[in-house]
N, C-alpha and C positions, 0 to 999 in steps of 0.2 A: 679406438685402438687400446688393447689391453696394457695395463701398467706392467713393467718388468717386475719379476718376482725375486726376492732376496731372502736367503737363509742366513741367519746369524747363529753361530754356535759359540757360546761363551759361558763358562761356568760361573763367573762372577755376576750374580744377579743384578747388582746395582749398575755395573757397566753395561750389561745386556740390555737393561731398560733404557739407559741413556742412548745407546747405539740405535735401538729400535725406534725411539722417538725421533731422533735426528734423521735417520734414513727415511722414515715414513713421510717426513715433510718434503721429500723429493718426488712425491707422487709415485712411490714404489710400494708394492705389496710385500710386507715383511712377515716372515715366520721365524720365531726364535726357539732355541733349544739350549738347555744347560748341560746335557750329557751326550756322549757319543752314541749311546744306544738309541735315544730318542731321535737324534739327528739322522741316524741310519733309516729309521722308520719313515721319516719325512722324505729322504732321498729316494726310497724305494716306492713311494706312493705315486699318485697320478700327477702331482704338481711338477712341472718342468721349470726348475730354477734357472735364472739368468746369471745370478751372482751369488757367491757364498763368502761370508766373512767368518773365518775360522780361527779360533784360538788353538795354538799348537799344543799346549799342555792342558790335558783334561783329566778329571778324576778317574775316568774309565778307559783311557786310551790316548792315542796320539793324533793330533789334528792333521798331520801330513798323510797318515794312513787313510783318514777319512777323505782327504782330498783325492787320493787315488781311487777310492770307491766312486766319488762324484764324477771324476773324469771318465771312468769306465762306462758308467750309465748315461752320461751326458757330456760328451767330449767338448761341446761348445761353451760350457759353463766357465765363467771367470771366477778366480778364487783369490781373495786377499787374506794373507796369513798374519795373525797377531801373535806376539810372544813377549813375555817379560824377561826372557833370558836369551838375548840375541847373540849369536856368534857368526863369524863369516861363513863357517862350515854349514850351519843350519840355513842361513840365507841362500847359499849356493844350492843346497839340497832342495829347498822349497822351489826355487826358480827352475831347476832342472826337472822337477816333477810336475811343472806346469802352472805354478802360481803366477798370477798377474803381478802381484807386488807383495813385499814382506815388510811389516811395520812393527816397531818395538813400542812397548808400553813404557810410560803413560802415553795415551793416545792424544795426538793433536787432532781435534775433531774437524777443524777446517781442512786440514791436510787429508784426513780420511774421506771426507765427503767429496773432495776434489778427485781422489782416486776412484771412488764409487762412480762418479760421472764418467771418468775416462775409461774405466773398465767396461761399463755398459755401452759406451760409444764404440769401443774396440770390438765387443761382441756383435754389435749391430753391423759394423763394417764386414766382419767375418761372414755373417749370414748373407749379407748382400753380395759379397764376392762369390760365395758358394752358389747362390742363385744365378749370378751373372755367368759363371763358368758353365752351369747347367744349360743355360740358354744358348751360350756360344757353342758348346759342344753339340747341342741339338741342331743348331743352324748349319754347322759344317759337317754333319754326318753325310755319308755318301748317298743315303736315300733321300736327301733333301736337294740333290743337284738336279737341275732341270735339263733334260736332254735325253731323247730316245733315239737319236740318229746313230747309225752304226759307228761313225767316226768318234763321237763323244763317249759312247758306251765302251769302246776299246780303250780310251784314255782312262776312264773311271776304273775299269777292270785292272789296269796296270797299277794305278796309284793306290788302289785298295790293297794290292798284294805287297807293295813296298812301304806302305805307311808305317808299319810297326818295326821296320828295320832301322838300322843306323846309317844306311847308305846315303851318300850325298846325291841330291837330285838336281838335274838341270832341266828347267821348264822353258821351252822355246815356243814362240808363236807371235803373231802380229799384235800390235798395241790394241788393247781393249778386248782381248779374247778371254781374259779371266785368269791370268797366270798367278796373281797373288791369292785369288780364291782357291786355286788348286793347292798352293803352298799351305794355306790355312787348313784345308781339308786334310792334308797329309799330317800336319802337326796335331790337330785335334783328334785324329784317329790313331795316334801313336802313343807309346808309353810315356812320352814327354808332354802329354796334353795338360797336365797340371803345372808344367813349367811355363816360362814366358815365351811368347812369340814376338820377336823383335824384327822389324822390317826397316830397311834403308834403301833409298833409291840412289844408286851409285852415279847415275847420270845427272842428278839434280843438285849435287853439291860440288863446288869447285875443288879441284884435285888437291890444292894446298890446304884445304880444310878437312878433306875426306879422311885423311889418315887419323886425325884426332877424333873424328866422329866414330871411326871403326875401332880404334885401339885405346882411345882416351889419352889424357896427358897429365903431367905432374905440374904442380905450381911452379911458375917461372920458366916453363919450357919455351915460351915465346912471348912476344909482346901481347898483353891482354890475358895471359894465362894466370889469373889471380888466385886460382885454387885448383886442387886436383879434380879431375873429371873422369868418370867412367865412360868407356867406349861401348859400342853396340855389342862387340864380342863378349865383353864381361857382363853386360846387362842380360844377355841371352844364356848365361851359364845355367845348365840344367834343362834348357829348352831348345828352341829352334831360332836360327838367324836366317832371315830371308834377304838375300842380296839381289835386289831388283836391278835390271839394266846393267848386269855385270860386264857386258861387252864394252861399256864406256870407261872402264877402269884405266887409269894411267899405268904404263908399264912398270914404274917403280913400285906402285902399290900392288900390282899383280904378284910381285916377288914376295911381299910381306904377307899377303893373304895365303899364298901357297905354303909358306912356312907355318902360318897359324893353323892351316888345315892338317899339315903333316905332323907337326909337333904338338898340336893342341895347346899352344902357349904363344906368348908374344910379350913385347915390352911396350909400355905406353910411351908416347912421344915425350922425349926429355927424361925418361926414366931408365934405370939400370936394373930394376928388379923384375924378374920374369913372372908373368901372371899365367897360371894354368887354368884352363876352362874346359868344361864338358859341354860342347855345343854341336848340334847337328846343323849343317848348312844346306839350304835349298837356294839355288841361284836361278835367275831368269833373265832372258834377253830376247829382243825382237830382231837381232841381227844374226847372220850366219857366222857362227864362231869358227867353223871349219875353214871357211874362206878367209876369216880374219887371221887365223893361224898361218895359212898359206901365204898371206900378204905380210906377215911379220908384225901384225898389229896386236896379236894376242898370244900369250905364251902357250906353247904346246903342252908343257907339263901341267900347267894350271888347268887347261882345257880338259885333259884326261882325268885330272883329280876331281873336277866338278862333274864330269859327264859319266859318272858311275851308272846312274839310272837316267836315261834321256826320256823326257816326256814332251811330245810335240802336240801342241794344241791346235786344232783345226780352226781356220777362219770361219766366221759365221756364214759366209757365202757357200761353204762346203757342208753346212748343216741346215739346209733349207727346211727339212721336216721339223726342226726345233723352233723355227721363227714364230709360228702361231702360238706355240707353248710359251715362249718368252714374252711375246707381246701381251698375251692374256695374263701372265704372271705379274708383270710390272704394272699392268692396268689395274689388276686387283689390289696391288700394294698401294698405288696412288689413290684409288677409290677409298681405301680404308683410312689412310693417313691424312688425306686432304678432304675427306667426307664428300667425295664426288659420286655421281650416279650415272656413270657411263656404262652402257650395256655391252659394248664390244665393238668390233670392226665389221663394216659391211663386206660383202664378198669381193667387190671390186677393189676396196681399199686393201683388203688382205692379200689379194692376188698381186697387187702392185708392190706391196711391201716384201712379199716373197721373192719377186723378181729383182728388187733393188739390190745392188752389189754389196752394200754395207762395208765400206772401207774402214769405218771406225769400229766395226764389230759390235759386240754386246754393249759396250759403253755408249756407242752412238744410238743403238736401239733404245736403251733405257732413257737417254736424254730426250729422244723424240717422244716417247710415251709420256714422259713428265710434261713436256711442252704441250702436247695434245690435251692432257688431262686438265691443264691450267686454262687453256683457251676454250675447250668444249664444255666442260662442267657436267653435262648430262646427255643422254641419248646415245645413238650409234655414231661412231666415227666413220664418215663417208670419205670417198676418194677426194672430194673437193676440200675436205678439212686438212689434207696432207699438204705440207710445203711442196712447192713446185718440183723440186728435184726428186721427191719420193713418188711422184705421180708417173710411174713407169708405164709405158705403153705395153699392155699385155695382149699377146696374140690370141685371137679367138680359137678355141679348140672345139672339135666336134664334141657335143655333149655326151653322146652315147656311141660306143663302138662295139659292134658285135663281131664275134669270130664267125668265119664261114662254117656251115654245118658239114662235117666230114662225110665222105661217101658211106662210111660204116654206120653213120647216125650218131646220136648222143642221147643221154638221159635228160629229158626235159626238166624234171623236177630238180635234179642236181645242178643243171646249168642255171636255172632261175635262182636257186638258192645261192650259188656262187656269185651271180651277178648282183643279187641283193646285198650280200656281204661286202662286195667291192664298193657299191654305192655308199653304204653306211660308213665303211672305214674311210672313204675319201672325204665324206662330210665331216667326220670326226677329226680327221687329220687337218682339214682346212680350218677348223675352229679350235684347234688345240685341245680336243676332247671336251669341249664345252657342249654338253648334251642339249641345252636350251637352243643354242645357236645352230647346232647340227640338225635338230628337229625342224627348225624354221627353214633351213636350206632345203630339206627334203619334203617340206610341207606335210610333216607328220605331227601327230600329237606327241608331246614329250614322253608321256607314260608308255605309249606304243613303242617309241624308239628304245626306251630303257628296257622294256620287256624283250624286244628283239635282241638287244646287245647281250642281255643275260642268257636268253635261250640259246643263242649262237655261240656263247662263250667268247665273245670278242674282247680283246684286250689291247691297250695302246702299245705296250712293249714287253709283253710277257710279264715279268716282274721287274720293271725298270726303275732305276733311281731318278730323282728330280731335285735340282738346285740351280740357280742361275749361274751358268758358266759361259 
């Protein structure tokens, strides 16, 4: 791993030498300069500096102006400013212009070296966070969502349209259908993507504690409140708050959440000061809120405030074409992370899993694949490898069905071509578009199958998105 690079700009040659020697002992590559002109040449060169130690008063210019140049060409660089004539105004100016720290001369070397370590650690964390955000953003892009069934495609089309709006979204669907995944996709494809995504399960926290979790509390608000605490609304400021299982909210909290949504403000528990927030709310539930409103269990005004954009997620049972895709997706994941060598599912095992009703939806499917990958380790997953309840009796269908020839006749070549297309597509659908498995089902050479797919222009879903939902 390359050593971090440090630029030292100091016109006092003796201090410059002392600084260079001390910093170099930290396994850092150091470049020194005594003038602003020379330092500009270094800054405009190929070397990408991680840290700069800059004297503010130079014979040919101002160190703060040089810091501005550094920040324009290398925004991630950390800068420690040195000066012999410190004032509160200059310290504030240096900080506002992006300095990591402001130090007065004479320099305490131990203190400076401690700042060097902290500044480089801060830069490292910034780079890691940027990379993490890039990975997260890629993971939750719509073209990473797995599913080509009509039902999930219509959902994706809707959420893609509303992602960059500020509208409140209510996601409904059975447990395990991927409601939080949809919420994250909306957040990371919106203008709030760089802000926080804060989630809370309203059904998992006792109602007497949930108010504090949502809105925070001040010291002494109740027994055990030994310090101030931020709530999820304030943590999500500038980003998105995901309220999962919103249907389980106590009526008294429903009123407070309604006010927070309407006024974009609230008071922490035990507090009198109003906190203003800029938060987009996405709520989710697996219960019928309209029915809950009719039965007086959920406030009608809150329901309509949440239900600006309703998104209904289909159960996995309604997405049968996606089951092979999801099975192969999770199998590939567990093969990679657990270094397994499982080649796929046999035709009988796949047929059985497609017919299974999946009451636990995608969460149940993922758990099953993980269990199978642990127990099987390699080879093909057969029907006998499945737990008993997943071994669904599949009715035998006629393998081939031909239409009657009409009295007017038909075009033989066109009919044969259409039938060939149908067979290939059925094999690909059955294997989640795994060409190796599809070729095996059709007893074709893989290259022959690939050539046919290319020649016929066959496609799984036109230009469909993919991510486990």
